[in-house]
N, C-alpha and C positions, 0 to 999 in steps of 0.2 A: 407292561405298558408304558408308553411315554408317557408324563406332564403333559396337560391342555399345551403350553408356553412354549416346551422341545419342537413342536415345527415353525411358529414364529422368527423363534431365533434362531431360528437354522444349525441348532444342534445335536450331533449324533450320541447316544451312547452305545457303550458295549461294556454289557457284564456292568453299568452301573457308571463306569471308567466316562466320562467329558472324551470327544475326539478333537471335536473341533467348540470352540466359546465362540459366542459374540457371532455378526451380520458379514456377510461376504463383503471384502475391503472392494469396490470399483471405480477404477478412475474417472474421474469428471471432463470429460473432452471440454468444454466448455473451460473448463478453469489453468485445465492444463495448453490449452492456446492462450488464455492470455495472462498466464504465468509466461510461455513464449514471447512475449509480443515484449510485454514488461520489462525481460532482462535486451530487450533489442533498444527499450528509449537507453539505454548507454549513452550510443554511438550520437542519437537520434539532436539536431540543433534546433531544437521544438520545449515549449513551454514543463511538459512533459518532461520530455531530455531534460533538462537541469535539475526539476525537484527530484529526478528520482536519481539523481547521480549527488544531491546534496545529501536524501536519504542515505545512502550506499554506501556511506562516508560514515554519516552519525549511531547506525543502525549497524552496516554487512548488506553485504547480498543480500540471505535469505530476505529476511526480516523486510529488505525496501524493495525484491522484488513481490516479497504476499501483497505489500500495501497497494503500489502501485497498479498491481493484478486487481485487488476490490474499487481501487479508486477506477480503473478503466472497465468495469465491471460497475459500479457504480453511473458511470458515463454512458455507456451501453444502454443499458436500464431506461436513461433520460431516451435517448437518441430513439430508443423503440415506441415508449408510452406516449413522449407527449410530442413523438414527434422535429425537437429541438435535432436541428445543426448545431455543431460540434467547431465554436470558430478556437481557431489556437492564438494566441497572442503572443508568441513566440520566446525565446529564450530571455532575450534582452527584458522582456514586459518583466520574466518572472527577478533576474535580479536585481532589477531598481526594487522591486516588490522588496526585495529580502532586506535589500539593503537599508531602505524606511525601516523595516521592521527595526534590522540590529538597529540604528540609532535612535529609534524611542525608546527602544530595551534600556540603553544605555543610559539616557537621559533619566528616565527611569529611575532607575539602583540607583544615579546620582543626587537625586533627586532625595532617597530615602535616606541618604548618607550626609543633607544637609549639605551637595555641596551645590555650585553653578553650574553648570557646561554653554561653552560657546563657544559653535563650530566653524573652524576654518580650516578651508579646502588646503590641502597637501600640496604643495612643489613638491612636481612631478622632475 
């Protein structure tokens, strides 16, 4: 006789030996589609594309793909639940905000070290 939990966890027994532990592995088609969309962001000239390229450089391709698929899933959820439209701000907007963030980060670090920073644009 099988234990009561055997049918719930999809475990088969033969002479007291476990043949297949755990639950069945099932691919989520929505997750696969989101990961495919995330990998295609590497060539995109959009806000999400710029973010993906920066994440890929820092984290590596698999983690960046998973992170962007998760971000896209949140966007899709918001669009479906609240009827919001996605407005792409563009790659240039992302680059500008990232640059401003980096400048503020350097200024904060310099202040912690007791230094004063003045911004002078570099001659091109």
